[in-house]
C-alpha atoms as a printed R data frame, in Angstrom:
    type eleno elety resid chain resno       x       y       z
1   ATOM     1    CA   VAL     A     1   0.000   0.000   0.000
2   ATOM     2    CA   HIS     A     2   1.336   3.409  -0.978
3   ATOM     3    CA   VAL     A     3   0.076   6.468   0.882
4   ATOM     4    CA   PRO     A     4   0.991   9.635  -1.039
5   ATOM     5    CA   GLU     A     5   2.286  12.658   0.841
6   ATOM     6    CA   ARG     A     6  -0.250  14.910  -0.895
7   ATOM     7    CA   SER     A     7  -3.577  14.404  -2.610
8   ATOM     8    CA   PRO     A     8  -3.221  13.002  -6.128
9   ATOM     9    CA   ASP     A     9  -4.928  14.628  -9.099
10  ATOM    10    CA   GLY     A    10  -8.153  12.600  -9.260
11  ATOM    11    CA   ARG     A    11  -8.926  13.566 -12.849
12  ATOM    12    CA   ALA     A    12  -5.461  12.453 -13.988
13  ATOM    13    CA   LEU     A    13  -5.883   9.135 -12.148
14  ATOM    14    CA   LEU     A    14  -9.256   8.526 -13.795
15  ATOM    15    CA   ALA     A    15  -7.901   9.423 -17.223
16  ATOM    16    CA   ARG     A    16  -4.978   6.973 -16.907
17  ATOM    17    CA   ALA     A    17  -6.849   4.105 -15.230
18  ATOM    18    CA   ASP     A    18  -7.373   0.858 -17.116
19  ATOM    19    CA   LEU     A    19 -10.976   0.828 -15.885
20  ATOM    20    CA   VAL     A    20 -13.096   2.264 -13.078
21  ATOM    21    CA   ILE     A    21 -15.619   0.344 -10.993
22  ATOM    22    CA   GLY     A    22 -17.654   2.564  -8.735
23  ATOM    23    CA   GLY     A    23 -20.747   2.601  -6.624
24  ATOM    24    CA   GLY     A    24 -22.213   5.361  -8.753
25  ATOM    25    CA   GLY     A    25 -21.864   9.098  -8.797
26  ATOM    26    CA   THR     A    26 -19.344  11.667  -9.874
27  ATOM    27    CA   MET     A    27 -16.238   9.479 -10.226
28  ATOM    28    CA   ASN     A    28 -17.994   7.071 -12.601
29  ATOM    29    CA   ARG     A    29 -19.353   9.942 -14.682
30  ATOM    30    CA   GLU     A    30 -15.994  11.710 -14.871
31  ATOM    31    CA   ALA     A    31 -14.221   8.499 -15.865
32  ATOM    32    CA   ALA     A    32 -16.815   7.804 -18.567
33  ATOM    33    CA   LEU     A    33 -16.462  11.285 -20.006
34  ATOM    34    CA   LEU     A    34 -12.653  11.017 -19.949
35  ATOM    35    CA   GLY     A    35 -12.848   7.860 -22.071
36  ATOM    36    CA   THR     A    36 -11.939   5.377 -19.329
37  ATOM    37    CA   PRO     A    37 -14.108   2.237 -19.311
38  ATOM    38    CA   ALA     A    38 -16.442   2.903 -16.365
39  ATOM    39    CA   TYR     A    39 -18.704   0.399 -14.649
40  ATOM    40    CA   THR     A    40 -21.347   1.145 -12.041
41  ATOM    41    CA   ALA     A    41 -22.310  -1.230  -9.270
42  ATOM    42    CA   PHE     A    42 -24.908   1.203  -7.907
43  ATOM    43    CA   THR     A    43 -27.906  -0.750  -6.648
44  ATOM    44    CA   GLY     A    44 -30.436   2.076  -6.438
45  ATOM    45    CA   VAL     A    45 -32.395   3.904  -9.109
46  ATOM    46    CA   LEU     A    46 -29.914   5.332 -11.612
47  ATOM    47    CA   ALA     A    47 -29.878   9.081 -12.179
48  ATOM    48    CA   ALA     A    48 -30.943  10.327 -15.608
49  ATOM    49    CA   VAL     A    49 -27.359  11.320 -16.432
50  ATOM    50    CA   ASP     A    50 -26.194   7.761 -15.752
51  ATOM    51    CA   GLY     A    51 -28.942   6.389 -17.962
52  ATOM    52    CA   GLU     A    52 -27.834   8.686 -20.764
53  ATOM    53    CA   LEU     A    53 -24.173   7.692 -20.362
54  ATOM    54    CA   ILE     A    54 -25.224   4.028 -20.496
55  ATOM    55    CA   ARG     A    55 -27.357   4.688 -23.585
56  ATOM    56    CA   ARG     A    56 -24.342   6.322 -25.270
57  ATOM    57    CA   GLY     A    57 -22.084   3.390 -24.373
58  ATOM    58    CA   LEU     A    58 -19.876   5.444 -22.035
59  ATOM    59    CA   LEU     A    59 -20.942   3.837 -18.741
60  ATOM    60    CA   PHE     A    60 -21.753   0.178 -18.166
61  ATOM    61    CA   ASP     A    61 -24.216  -1.187 -15.599
62  ATOM    62    CA   LEU     A    62 -22.839  -4.268 -13.839
63  ATOM    63    CA   ARG     A    63 -26.357  -5.283 -12.819
64  ATOM    64    CA   ASP     A    64 -26.893  -6.148 -16.491
65  ATOM    65    CA   GLU     A    65 -25.722  -9.755 -16.853
66  ATOM    66    CA   ALA     A    66 -24.687  -9.044 -20.459
67  ATOM    67    CA   THR     A    67 -22.056  -6.513 -19.324
68  ATOM    68    CA   GLU     A    68 -18.558  -7.910 -19.823
69  ATOM    69    CA   PRO     A    69 -15.795  -5.711 -18.342
70  ATOM    70    CA   VAL     A    70 -12.982  -4.610 -20.653
71  ATOM    71    CA   PHE     A    71  -9.568  -5.681 -19.404
72  ATOM    72    CA   ALA     A    72  -7.239  -4.028 -21.938
73  ATOM    73    CA   ARG     A    73  -4.472  -2.022 -20.295
74  ATOM    74    CA   ARG     A    74  -3.853   1.500 -21.505
75  ATOM    75    CA   ASP     A    75  -0.161   0.915 -22.159
76  ATOM    76    CA   ARG     A    76  -0.861  -2.071 -24.424
77  ATOM    77    CA   PRO     A    77  -2.508  -2.205 -27.818
78  ATOM    78    CA   ALA     A    78  -6.293  -2.349 -27.670
79  ATOM    79    CA   GLY     A    79  -7.555  -5.862 -27.117
80  ATOM    80    CA   SER     A    80  -4.278  -7.163 -25.668
81  ATOM    81    CA   PRO     A    81  -4.751  -9.935 -23.143
82  ATOM    82    CA   VAL     A    82  -4.469  -9.039 -19.485
83  ATOM    83    CA   PRO     A    83  -2.874 -11.466 -17.046
84  ATOM    84    CA   GLU     A    84  -5.460 -13.839 -15.619
85  ATOM    85    CA   ALA     A    85  -4.574 -12.829 -12.046
86  ATOM    86    CA   ARG     A    86  -5.519  -9.221 -12.784
87  ATOM    87    CA   ARG     A    87  -8.809 -10.323 -14.327
88  ATOM    88    CA   ALA     A    88  -9.528 -12.456 -11.251
89  ATOM    89    CA   VAL     A    89  -8.987  -9.462  -8.946
90  ATOM    90    CA   VAL     A    90 -11.356  -7.275 -10.971
91  ATOM    91    CA   MET     A    91 -14.013 -10.000 -11.152
92  ATOM    92    CA   ALA     A    92 -13.755 -10.519  -7.373
93  ATOM    93    CA   ALA     A    93 -14.241  -6.768  -6.838
94  ATOM    94    CA   ILE     A    94 -17.304  -6.802  -9.071
95  ATOM    95    CA   HIS     A    95 -18.754  -9.808  -7.247
96  ATOM    96    CA   THR     A    96 -18.153  -8.136  -3.867
97  ATOM    97    CA   ALA     A    97 -19.731  -4.873  -5.041
98  ATOM    98    CA   LEU     A    98 -22.867  -6.628  -6.276
99  ATOM    99    CA   THR     A    99 -23.347  -9.030  -3.357
100 ATOM   100    CA   PRO     A   100 -26.184  -7.886  -1.076
101 ATOM   101    CA   ARG     A   101 -25.094  -7.204   2.482
C-alpha cells in the first residue's frame, strides 16, 4: 500500500486508469467522459445522467448480466490480453460490489 504525501490529481488518475468500478456518482461519470471504461455497481435507481451515459455506451451497468468488463491495459494495444490474475482481482471486486449485504 502506498500512501501519497499529498492528494493526487483525481482527474489524472481517472484518465490513466485501465478501468473504473464505482458505486455510482461523480467518479464514474468523470471516468466515462474522460474515455476510461467505467462500470457502475450502484444498486439504487440510476440518475438520468447515468442512464444517458449508459445509452451512449460510455458507462456500463454491472447489474446487467450481459455486461462484460474490458480488461485491456492503456499501455498495451487495444484488445491485448491481461494477465489472468488481474482479471480475477477485478471480477472478485465486481462480485463483492454486487453481493447484497
